[in-house]
C-alpha positions as a LaTeX table, in Angstrom:
\begin{tabular}{lrrr}
\hline
Residue & $x$ (\AA) & $y$ (\AA) & $z$ (\AA) \\
\hline
Met1 & 26.05 & 193.18 & 88.72 \\
Tyr2 & 22.88 & 194.85 & 90.04 \\
Lys3 & 21.58 & 191.50 & 91.38 \\
Ile4 & 24.85 & 190.86 & 93.19 \\
Ile5 & 24.76 & 194.28 & 94.86 \\
Ser6 & 21.05 & 193.86 & 95.76 \\
Ser7 & 21.74 & 190.42 & 97.22 \\
Phe8 & 24.69 & 191.79 & 99.16 \\
Ile9 & 22.61 & 194.67 & 100.59 \\
Phe10 & 19.82 & 192.22 & 101.50 \\
Phe11 & 22.38 & 189.98 & 103.24 \\
Ile12 & 23.80 & 192.95 & 105.21 \\
Ile13 & 20.32 & 194.06 & 106.35 \\
Phe14 & 19.37 & 190.47 & 107.27 \\
Phe15 & 22.64 & 190.08 & 109.21 \\
Ile16 & 22.11 & 193.32 & 111.14 \\
Ile17 & 18.51 & 192.48 & 112.07 \\
Phe18 & 19.10 & 188.83 & 112.88 \\
Phe19 & 22.46 & 188.92 & 114.63 \\
Cys20 & 22.36 & 192.30 & 116.33 \\
Gly21 & 19.28 & 191.46 & 118.36 \\
Cys22 & 17.23 & 194.35 & 117.03 \\
Asp23 & 14.04 & 192.99 & 118.59 \\
Ser24 & 12.07 & 195.97 & 119.87 \\
Thr25 & 10.21 & 193.83 & 122.44 \\
Glu26 & 13.36 & 193.32 & 124.49 \\
Pro27 & 13.98 & 195.83 & 127.29 \\
Ile28 & 16.78 & 198.30 & 126.77 \\
Val29 & 19.64 & 196.86 & 128.79 \\
Glu30 & 21.56 & 199.52 & 130.63 \\
Glu31 & 22.59 & 200.14 & 134.20 \\
Lys32 & 19.50 & 201.41 & 135.95 \\
Ser33 & 18.58 & 202.87 & 139.32 \\
Asp34 & 15.59 & 204.60 & 140.85 \\
Ile35 & 13.08 & 204.38 & 143.67 \\
Ala36 & 10.20 & 201.88 & 143.52 \\
Thr37 & 7.13 & 201.06 & 145.58 \\
Ile38 & 5.42 & 197.69 & 145.57 \\
Asn39 & 2.22 & 196.83 & 147.42 \\
Gln40 & $-0.74$ & 194.46 & 147.36 \\
Asn41 & $-1.81$ & 195.90 & 143.96 \\
Leu42 & 1.61 & 196.10 & 142.31 \\
Val43 & 2.97 & 193.01 & 144.01 \\
Gly44 & 6.17 & 192.59 & 142.03 \\
Phe45 & 9.22 & 194.40 & 140.75 \\
Ser46 & 11.34 & 193.71 & 137.66 \\
Phe47 & 14.91 & 195.03 & 137.62 \\
Ala48 & 15.34 & 194.51 & 133.85 \\
His49 & 12.25 & 196.58 & 133.08 \\
Gly50 & 12.71 & 198.96 & 136.02 \\
Ile51 & 9.03 & 198.83 & 137.01 \\
Ser52 & 6.62 & 197.67 & 139.67 \\
Ile53 & 4.11 & 195.22 & 138.18 \\
Ser54 & 0.88 & 193.44 & 138.90 \\
Ile55 & 0.53 & 189.70 & 138.48 \\
Pro56 & $-0.57$ & 188.63 & 135.98 \\
Asn57 & 0.34 & 191.47 & 133.63 \\
Ser58 & $-0.35$ & 192.00 & 129.94 \\
Glu59 & 3.38 & 192.07 & 129.10 \\
Asn60 & 3.99 & 188.69 & 130.82 \\
Ile61 & 6.85 & 190.21 & 132.83 \\
Val62 & 8.13 & 187.85 & 135.51 \\
Pro63 & 9.05 & 189.75 & 138.70 \\
Asp64 & 12.37 & 189.45 & 140.49 \\
Ile65 & 10.77 & 190.49 & 143.80 \\
Leu66 & 7.32 & 189.74 & 145.24 \\
Ile67 & 5.94 & 191.40 & 148.38 \\
Leu68 & 4.03 & 189.42 & 151.00 \\
Ala69 & 2.66 & 189.97 & 154.49 \\
His70 & 4.65 & 188.27 & 157.23 \\
Thr71 & 2.16 & 186.82 & 159.73 \\
Asp72 & 2.34 & 184.57 & 162.74 \\
Glu73 & 0.34 & 181.34 & 163.13 \\
His74 & $-2.70$ & 183.34 & 164.34 \\
Gly75 & $-2.73$ & 185.71 & 161.37 \\
Asn76 & $-1.27$ & 188.65 & 163.27 \\
Val77 & 0.82 & 190.86 & 161.00 \\
Leu78 & 4.52 & 190.93 & 161.85 \\
Gly79 & 5.70 & 192.93 & 158.84 \\
Val80 & 6.65 & 192.53 & 155.20 \\
Phe81 & 8.90 & 190.07 & 153.42 \\
Phe82 & 10.08 & 189.52 & 149.86 \\
Gly83 & 10.05 & 186.33 & 147.87 \\
Ala84 & 10.75 & 185.42 & 144.26 \\
Asp85 & 8.49 & 184.05 & 141.54 \\
Ile86 & 9.64 & 180.52 & 142.39 \\
Ile87 & 11.51 & 179.21 & 145.38 \\
Arg88 & 15.13 & 180.02 & 144.60 \\
Pro89 & 18.01 & 181.68 & 146.45 \\
Ala90 & 17.54 & 185.32 & 145.43 \\
Phe91 & 18.19 & 187.49 & 148.53 \\
Asn92 & 21.26 & 188.32 & 150.56 \\
Leu93 & 21.10 & 190.75 & 153.49 \\
Val94 & 24.28 & 192.76 & 153.00 \\
Lys95 & 23.99 & 195.19 & 155.90 \\
Glu96 & 21.49 & 196.86 & 158.23 \\
Phe97 & 21.74 & 200.32 & 159.77 \\
Ser98 & 19.93 & 202.23 & 162.50 \\
Glu99 & 20.42 & 205.59 & 160.75 \\
Val100 & 19.17 & 206.49 & 157.27 \\
Asp101 & 22.25 & 208.56 & 156.34 \\
Ser102 & 24.60 & 205.67 & 157.11 \\
Ala103 & 22.42 & 203.29 & 155.10 \\
Lys104 & 22.29 & 205.63 & 152.08 \\
Thr105 & 26.05 & 206.18 & 152.14 \\
Phe106 & 26.76 & 202.46 & 152.36 \\
Phe107 & 24.27 & 201.71 & 149.56 \\
Glu108 & 25.79 & 204.30 & 147.22 \\
Asn109 & 29.33 & 203.08 & 147.96 \\
Leu110 & 28.51 & 199.36 & 147.69 \\
Ser111 & 30.47 & 198.58 & 144.54 \\
Glu112 & 30.13 & 194.78 & 144.57 \\
Val113 & 27.43 & 192.42 & 145.83 \\
Pro114 & 28.18 & 188.93 & 147.19 \\
Asp115 & 28.11 & 185.90 & 144.91 \\
Ser116 & 27.03 & 183.38 & 147.57 \\
Asn117 & 24.83 & 182.89 & 150.67 \\
Tyr118 & 21.60 & 183.93 & 148.98 \\
Gln119 & 18.35 & 182.88 & 150.67 \\
Asp120 & 14.91 & 182.02 & 149.29 \\
Leu121 & 13.25 & 184.89 & 151.19 \\
Ala122 & 14.14 & 188.38 & 152.35 \\
Leu123 & 12.75 & 188.05 & 155.85 \\
Pro124 & 12.19 & 190.29 & 157.67 \\
Ile125 & 12.27 & 193.52 & 155.69 \\
Arg126 & 13.21 & 196.55 & 157.77 \\
Val127 & 13.98 & 200.18 & 157.00 \\
Asn128 & 17.68 & 200.89 & 156.35 \\
Gln129 & 18.52 & 197.36 & 155.22 \\
Ile130 & 20.61 & 196.79 & 152.10 \\
Trp131 & 19.82 & 193.60 & 150.19 \\
Ala132 & 21.57 & 192.07 & 147.20 \\
Val133 & 19.11 & 190.44 & 144.81 \\
Lys134 & 19.86 & 187.76 & 142.24 \\
Thr135 & 17.39 & 188.26 & 139.41 \\
Ile136 & 15.37 & 185.70 & 137.49 \\
Asp137 & 18.00 & 185.80 & 134.71 \\
Asp138 & 21.00 & 185.46 & 137.08 \\
Lys139 & 21.93 & 189.13 & 137.08 \\
Tyr140 & 22.28 & 191.32 & 140.13 \\
Gly141 & 20.52 & 194.21 & 141.76 \\
Lys142 & 20.79 & 195.91 & 145.11 \\
Ile143 & 18.07 & 197.58 & 147.15 \\
Leu144 & 17.91 & 199.91 & 150.14 \\
Ile145 & 14.67 & 199.63 & 152.12 \\
Leu146 & 13.23 & 203.13 & 152.63 \\
Asn147 & 9.85 & 202.22 & 154.10 \\
Glu148 & 7.72 & 199.17 & 154.85 \\
Thr149 & 4.16 & 198.89 & 156.05 \\
Ala150 & 1.89 & 195.94 & 156.72 \\
Tyr151 & $-1.47$ & 195.55 & 158.45 \\
Tyr152 & $-4.73$ & 193.68 & 158.17 \\
Asp153 & $-7.42$ & 195.76 & 156.45 \\
Ser154 & $-10.69$ & 194.44 & 157.93 \\
Ala155 & $-12.82$ & 196.53 & 155.52 \\
Ala156 & $-11.19$ & 194.84 & 152.53 \\
Asn157 & $-10.73$ & 191.53 & 154.40 \\
Asn158 & $-7.16$ & 191.44 & 153.17 \\
Tyr159 & $-3.61$ & 192.31 & 154.16 \\
Phe160 & $-2.17$ & 195.68 & 153.16 \\
Thr161 & 1.52 & 195.47 & 152.34 \\
Glu162 & 3.83 & 198.10 & 150.96 \\
Ala163 & 7.56 & 198.60 & 150.63 \\
Lys164 & 9.47 & 201.50 & 149.13 \\
Phe165 & 13.08 & 200.99 & 148.16 \\
Arg166 & 15.95 & 202.54 & 146.26 \\
Trp167 & 17.30 & 200.10 & 143.67 \\
Lys168 & 20.19 & 199.70 & 141.30 \\
Tyr169 & 20.53 & 197.03 & 138.62 \\
Gln170 & 23.59 & 195.64 & 136.83 \\
Pro171 & 22.26 & 194.14 & 133.56 \\
Asn172 & 25.57 & 192.72 & 132.30 \\
Gly173 & 25.59 & 189.91 & 134.89 \\
Ser174 & 28.47 & 191.39 & 136.86 \\
Lys175 & 28.35 & 191.79 & 140.63 \\
Leu176 & 30.10 & 195.15 & 140.23 \\
Phe177 & 28.20 & 198.43 & 140.41 \\
\hline
\end{tabular}
């Protein structure tokens, strides 16, 4: 009888660990929102992890958003744009505002993002834009651009890029927020 109970307890523990996905390396999946900044040092952002990241990174996190300098054919800086880790339709410009209060109100009240018309790039990025983002794992986020800066840094012989945005992530795959 003792062996049967021990085997049963072992089976229950095995079932819980194996089938409940109790892997501590997975991010905690919950609806998330915050403010993030990405730049030429932290060039990417992951919605699932809720962090700005460098590439490569020790955790091997693949970003949903990458920041790049938008330049003309002569190398003159025109601004900032976002891309994804690979060329894929990931960005949809939902709305653009001239006033910050209107943009914030719209962002907070945006309860559903579109399911079509996503583009490979978010170009150009401007303050008070609201973008829907389709993540690497086909889930959805939304961002409100708060600030963007880009210029050529001659001392570093490199482009300086930075964007600050408010974000919200829906980890269950729904377009509803």
